[in-house]
N, C-alpha and C positions, 0 to 999 in steps of 0.2 A: 290221287294220281292213278291213271289206268295201269293195269299190270304191264310188266316189261314186254316189249315186242320180241319176236324171235330174233336171234342173232343175225340172221340173214338180212334183216331190215334195219339194223342198228345204224348204218350209214345214212339212211333216209331220216331217221330220228335226229341224228346229229346235224345233218344239213338243215332241216327245218328249224331246229332249236337255235341254230346259229344265225338265223336271219335277223337283221336289225329290227328293233321294236316298231319302227315306223313303217315297216313293210307288212302290209296286211294280206297281200295275195302273191303267190308264186306260181308261175307256169313252168312245169317240168315236162319237156318232150320225152317220150319213151326212150330214145337213145341216150339221153342224159341220165335218165333214171337207171338204165342198165349200167352206165359207167359208174354211177354212185354206188350201186349195189355190187358191182364187180361180177355180174352174172347176167345171163339172158333172163328176161322177164318170163313168168309162166304164161302159157297160152290164155289162161283165164282173164288176163288184164284187158282183153278185147271184148269182155262182156260187162255190162253195167253192174251186175250183181256182185262181181269180184270187188268192186269199189264200195260196197255197202259199208255204212257207218256202224254196223252192229259191233259191239265190243267183243262178241264171240269170235270175230274174224281176227286171227292172230296178226296178220299183216296190217290191219287197220290200227292196231295198237301203236304202230310205228309213228303215224302222224298224230294220233290222239295224245300220246305221251309227250310229244313236242308242243302240243297246244294248237294243232291245226286240224282241219277237216277238208274233205273233198268238196269243192264248190262247183267244179265244171269238168266235164270230160269231153274231149274232142277226139273220139275214136276213129273218125273218118278223115281227120286232118292228115296232112303229109308234112312232117311225121305226126302220129298220134301224140296227144299230150294230156296231162292232168293238171288242173289248176287247184291248188290248195289255198285255203283262206284261214285266217286265225279263228279259233273257236269263239272268241269274243267279238268278231266282226258280224255284220248283218248277214243272216242266213239267206241263201239263194237256192232255188231248186237245182237238183242235179240233172242237167240237160246237156245236150250236145249241140253245137252250132250247126245250122243248116248249111249244106255245101253250096 
């Protein structure tokens, strides 16, 4: 199991871990993510590298520990959103949909 995520992201870990087993993808708009975390998102979330899957990224541990990965980013959507997929689901490239 990956190391524990920072406390600030514990709510995201709990949210993803609580998804039913038959749910393999979850789209989380940024405003919903802010509500989950109880705080504004850092400005870095609007850069693809912030969502890197590297285990050295403390915030990435929040979704890895729950068994999820980032599958898709929609940074130009209104509102912006992140799609998480279960780690055991078919990998897809990290891309953003065209406007």
